[in-house]
N, C-alpha and C positions, 0 to 999 in steps of 0.2 A: 537794401530792401528793393524788391521787384516793383518796377513801375507798371502797374496794370491800368490800362487806359480803357475808358468807355467810349464807344462809338455808336452812331446810328447811320443807316444807309437805306435808301429806297431801292429794293431789289426784288424782282419777281412780283411787283405790284404791291408790296407791303413794306412798312417801316420796320427794319430789323435792328435789334440792339445786340451788340457783341462786345466781349472783352478781348483785349489784345495786349501781348507782352512779348519781349524778346526779339531777336533777329536770327536769320538763318533760314533753313528749310522750314516750310509751313506745316504745323501740326494742328488739325482742327478737332475740337472736342465737342461732342454732341451729347447733351444731358438727357436723362430719362424722366419718368414720372416717379414721385411727385416733386420733382426738383426744378431747378433753373440753372443757368450758367454758374450760379454760386456754388453748385456741386463740385466744381473743379478747383476750388480754392487751395487744395493741398497739392494739386498737380501743376498748376500754372507756374508758380515760382520755380519749381524744380526743372520743368521742361524748358522754361524761358532762358535758362542758362546756356542752352545749346540750340534752341529752336525758336522760330517765330510762331507764337501760339495764338490761335483765334478760337474763342468759345462763345458761340451765339446762343441767345435765347431762341428756341425753336418757335415756329408759328404757333400762336395760342398761349405761349408761356412767357413769364417774366415781363420784360419791358418791350418785347416784340409785339406787333399788332396781333389782334385776335379776331380775324374776319369770320364770317359765317361759314365759309366754305374753303376748300383747297387743302384738306388735311390728309388726303391719300399720300402714301409715302413717296410716290413718284414726284408729286408736286412739292412736297417738303424737301426732297433731295434737290429739286430745282431751285428752291429758296436758297439752299447752301451754295449751289453752283453759281447762281447769279450774284450772290454776295462776293464770292471769290473773284468773279469776272470784274466786279466793280473796283476791286483792288489789284487787278492785273496779276492775279496769282494763278500759276499753272499747276504743277504737280504738288500733291499733298500726301501726308500720312493722315489717316482718318481714324478717330477713336470715338466709339459710340457706346453708351450704356442704356439698357432697357429700351424705351421708345426711341432714343437716339440711335441705338444699334439697329433698329428697324429702318430708320432713315439712312443710316450709313450703309447697310446691306443693299438697299435699293440703289443708293448712290453708286456703290461699287459695281453693280450690274449694269446700270444705265450709262455710267460715265467711266468706264474702266481705264481710259487714257489719262484720267486725272489722278487716280488713286494708286500710289505705289506700295502702300502698306495699310492694312486694316486691322483694327483692334475692336473686338466686340465683347462687351462685359455683361455677364449674367443675363443672357438673352437666348431664348429659343425662337427661331424665326417664325413669323406669323403663320405661314403655310403649314409648318410642322406642328404647331400648337393645335391648329384646326384639324389636322389629319389624325392627331392622337387624342382627340377629345373623347373622354368617357366620364363616368361619374366621379372618379378620383381626380382627374384633371379639372373637371368643372368646379369641384370644391376648392381646389387650390387657386383657380383663376376666376373665382366668383365675381371679383371687381370688374373683369372684362364685361360680364353680362349686366351688372348693375350700371356701369357707365354707358352702356348702350341704350338704356331706357331714356326716351326723350323727356327733357325738362325736369323729371323728378329728382335726379341727383342734385342739380343746381338748387332746387327748392329746399331739399332736406339739409344740404350742407351750408346754405347761407346763414351767416352768423355763428356757425359752429366749425369754421375752417380749422381751428386749432384742434378740436376733437377728432376731426376727420384725418388730419395729417398725423396727429399723435398715434392713431391706430397704425397707420402704415409704417411710420418710422420705428415704432416699438416692435411691431410684429415682424417686420422684415429684417431687422438687424440682430445679429448674434448677441450683442450687448444692447438691450433695449434703451439704454441711456446714451448711446453713441451720439445721437443728434438731439441736443438739448440746449438750454440757455439761449444765448444771443443767436446762435446758428438756427435753432428751431424758430425763434421769433422772426428771423429774416424770411424764412419760408412762409410762415403764417401771414406776414405782411404782404408778401408777393401774391399769395392766393386770395387775399381779401380785396385785391384791386379789381376794378370793374372788368367783367368778362373773363377773369382768369380761370375760374372753375369750369365755365362753359368751354373755354379754349382747350383745357385738358380733356374734357369729355368728348369734344369734337375729334381730337386725336384718336381716341378709341372708337368713335362712331364711324370712322373710315375703314373699319375692319373688313367689311365685305369687299370694298374696292381693293384693299391691300392684298387680300387672299387671291382675288382674281388676277391682279398684276403678278403675284408670285407664281401662280399656276402656269401662266403663259411661258415664262422662261425658267421653269423648275429644273430643266435638264442642263441649264447653262451654269457652269461652275465659276466662281470668282477666281480670277487668275493670279492676283497679287498675293503675297504672303499674308496669312491671317493668324492673329493671336487671339484665341478665345479664353477669356478669364471668367471665373464664376465663383460665388461663395459656396464653400463645401457644405454649409449648414442651412442653405435655403431650400425649403421643401419643393417649391414650384419649378425650380430649375435643376440644380445639381443633384438633388436627391430623387427627382422624378424622371429625369432624362439622362441618357448616356451622352454626355456633352461632347466628348471627342468624336463619337460616331455622328452626332447631329451636325457638327461643323465639317466633318469629312464629306458629308453629303452635299454641303454647300460650296466647298472650295477645294482647290487642288493641293494647296500647300498650307497645312494647318499645324499650329502648335497649340495644344490645349493644356490649361493649367488651372487647377482648383486652388482657391485661397482658403486656408484653414482658419477656423474660428471667425467665420465671416458669413453674413447673410447676403441680402440682395444688393447691397451698396458697397462693393469692394473698395472703390476709390475714396469713400468716406470712412469706412470701418477699418480698413488696413492700408492706409495711404502709403506708408513706407514700402510695404511689399509690392503694391501696385506700381509705385513710381520706379522701383528697381526693375520690375519686369518690362515696363514701358521703355525705359532707357536701354535695356538690353536688346529689346526687339528692334528699336530704332537705330541701334549702333551701326555705323557705317553708311547710313542713308544720307545722301547729300542733296536730295530734293530734285534730282533730274535724272 
């Protein structure tokens, strides 16, 4: 049985919580919305057989601090970098899903000397979502706009975190019952903790800063090998965007792979398929 350890560290001015398992080259897993590091429960034991795995709760999420500011992706990437520095970790392979993929993409651009391989799951970069915004895109990304409204989401969601989360987990998964029972309850409990909903909203409310940052280095392509995975059945990503073309615009060396019978959460919906692709992509990587 995999020994998954819980740690906390003060890094980049906040208390960060992260999971750790295994030894070897370091693989960092960054979760998305509406999740926490718990999202990687199917990947950590498999990856830890060959790698040193670190899965933090991002700023504003899970057991990590939820400050009022600092949610632009450059600063959230700095959160991760400072966590790594606190552990004297150099080169990494970086895996990000959804919001975590936005942090991972910014990390790969800002700190290319640290990232040897990058995996992005079910994510269209912020700049490209904004560039392609139209009525159809706006309907699919309605929650982007809802989460931008000051204070109102927190007020409406308070006491109804289970209904709020149930909508996303059911609507975003190919099988609407994928996340249920104790797993669903774990997420509900996390988002009922003080400041948790506001933390997630703050992540989205940094959108203007994120787009501005992305515009500045839009012509700079990611140099390391990139694996882009997405659910073939999720409307807002794989069905709405040409994902191989999206990531060829972002990086020099891209492998793009759709996951069948899968929505927005490939790592939870089709963990065996995702784990196989991750191990294949990481094969031969020694961490230096």
